[in-house]
C-alpha positions in Angstrom: 11.8 35.8 -37.9 8.7 33.7 -38.8 11.2 30.7 -39.8 12.4 30.7 -36.4 9.1 30.7 -34.4 8.4 27.2 -36.5 11.8 26.2 -35.7 10.9 26.5 -32.3 7.4 25.6 -32.4 8.7 22.5 -33.9 11.2 21.5 -31.2 8.6 22.4 -28.4 6.0 19.9 -30.3 9.0 17.0 -30.8 9.9 17.2 -27.6 7.0 17.1 -26.0 6.1 13.7 -28.1 9.5 12.3 -27.3 8.6 13.2 -23.5 5.4 11.6 -23.6 6.2 8.5 -25.5 9.1 8.4 -22.5 6.1 8.7 -20.5 4.4 5.4 -21.4 7.2 3.6 -21.5 8.2 3.8 -17.9 4.4 2.9 -17.5 5.6 -0.4 -18.8 7.8 -1.1 -16.4 5.1 -0.6 -13.4 3.0 -3.3 -12.0 1.3 -4.1 -8.8 1.4 -6.4 -6.1 -1.6 -6.9 -4.5 -1.8 -8.5 -0.4 -4.6 -9.3 1.7 -4.8 -10.1 5.6 -8.3 -10.1 8.2 -7.6 -9.2 12.1 -9.9 -9.4 14.9 -10.4 -6.8 17.2 -11.9 -8.7 20.3 -14.7 -7.5 22.3 -15.1 -5.7 25.7 -11.3 -4.1 23.8 -10.3 -1.3 27.0 -10.8 2.3 25.6 -8.0 4.6 25.4 -5.5 1.3 26.1 -3.0 0.7 23.1 -4.2 -2.4 21.7 -1.3 -4.3 19.0 -2.5 -7.1 16.5 -0.1 -9.3 14.5 -1.3 -10.9 11.3 -0.1 -14.3 10.1 2.8 -14.1 7.4 1.2 -13.7 4.1 2.7 -15.2 1.0 3.8 -12.1 -1.3 4.3 -14.8 -4.6 7.1 -12.4 -5.7 8.9 -14.5 -7.7 5.7 -15.5 -9.4 4.7 -12.0 -9.9 7.9 -10.8 -11.2 8.4 -13.9 -13.8 4.7 -13.1 -15.2 6.4 -9.7 -15.5 9.4 -10.6 -17.5 11.4 -9.1 -14.8 13.6 -10.0 -11.7 14.3 -9.1 -8.2 17.7 -7.8 -8.9 16.1 -5.2 -11.3 13.5 -3.7 -8.8 14.1 0.1 -9.1 11.8 0.1 -6.1 8.5 -1.1 -4.4 5.9 1.9 -3.3 2.4 1.6 -1.2 -0.4 2.8 -4.0 -3.2 2.1 -2.0 -4.7 0.8 1.4 -8.0 -0.6 1.5 -9.2 -1.4 5.3 -12.5 -2.6 5.7 -14.8 -4.0 8.1 -16.0 -7.7 6.9 -18.2 -8.5 10.2 -20.3 -7.2 12.2 -21.6 -6.5 8.3 -22.9 -3.5 10.0 -20.2 -1.6 12.0 -18.8 1.1 11.8 -15.1 2.3 12.3 -16.9 5.0 15.1 -15.0 2.7 17.8 -11.5 3.9 16.8 -9.8 6.5 17.2 -6.3 5.7 15.9 -5.0 3.3 13.7 -1.3 2.8 12.3 -0.5 -0.4 10.4 3.7 -1.7 10.5 4.8 -4.1 8.2 7.5 -6.8 8.9 9.4 -9.2 6.3 12.4 -12.0 7.6 15.2 -9.8 9.6 14.1 -7.0 8.4 13.0 -4.1 10.9 9.8 -3.7 11.0 8.8 -0.1 9.3 5.0 2.3 9.5 3.2 0.9 6.3 0.0 3.5 6.9 -2.1 5.2 9.8 -5.1 7.5 10.8 -4.0 9.0 14.1 -7.3 11.0 14.1 -10.3 8.8 13.0 -13.7 11.3 12.1 -15.9 10.5 14.9 -18.6 10.0 11.8 -17.0 7.3 9.5 -18.9 4.2 7.5 -17.7 0.7 7.3 -14.1 1.8 5.4 -11.3 3.8 7.0 -8.6 6.6 5.3 -5.4 5.9 6.3 -2.1 7.9 4.9 0.0 6.4 3.1 4.4 5.9 3.9 6.1 7.4 1.9 9.0 4.4 2.1 10.2 2.2 -0.4 9.0 -1.7 0.4 11.3 -3.8 -1.9 13.2 -4.9 0.7 10.0 -6.4 2.5 7.7 -7.4 -1.1 10.9 -9.5 -2.7 11.0 -11.4 0.6 8.9 -14.6 0.6 6.7 -13.7 3.4 5.3 -10.6 4.7 3.2 -9.6 7.9 1.5 -7.1 9.7 1.1 -5.3 12.9 -1.5 -3.5 13.5 -1.6 -1.1 16.5 -5.3 0.8 17.0 -6.6 2.6 20.1 -10.7 2.6 20.5 -12.5 5.4 21.9 -15.4 4.0 22.4 -16.3 0.2 23.9 -17.3 -2.5 21.1 -19.3 -5.0 22.1 -18.7 -7.8 19.3 -16.0 -8.4 17.7 -14.8 -7.0 14.6 -13.3 -8.6 11.5 -11.0 -6.2 9.6 -9.7 -6.9 6.2 -6.4 -5.0 5.0 -5.7 -5.7 1.8 -2.7 -2.9 0.7 -1.9 -2.6 -3.2 2.3 -1.7 -3.7 3.3 -0.6 -7.2 6.7 -2.1 -8.2 8.7 -0.3 -11.3 10.7 -2.6 -12.7 13.6 -2.4 -15.3 12.4 -5.4 -17.5 14.5 -8.5 -18.9 16.4 -8.6 -22.2 16.2 -4.3 -22.6 
């Protein structure tokens, strides 16, 4: 019986080490694609009205990023949204208390627009950064394009008397196969 316990324990230990090694190996095939863009909410925008603002095209630099990570667009398994920072650049003392809701959509080439992130109930007490819910979608088709753009749809909860410049910084995590493996 004692020998059987030792064999079982040894097998479980071997399996745990093997699994941990596979997890670490899987992490080696992941890397980030950070993007950044800004948009401006005009002063005196109407409260309660849905306002939409498109951003200009943003280069993804996907080919360069894939190459530097020793992979190719054909070897990408998935691209998911890892994080989305939404912050106020100006006014420097501004807060998001004027905002009721926000949706951030992504578009690339002829692909349909897809929701990237949102906050449907911005709290009344909020600072100059905003927490958003991330879309659980595979954005591979979008981030393998040369450019992406965003469309921001929002509703104000109160009138603002000056323009607000908002910065979006999404970070996508790429899961890929490595060339030569």
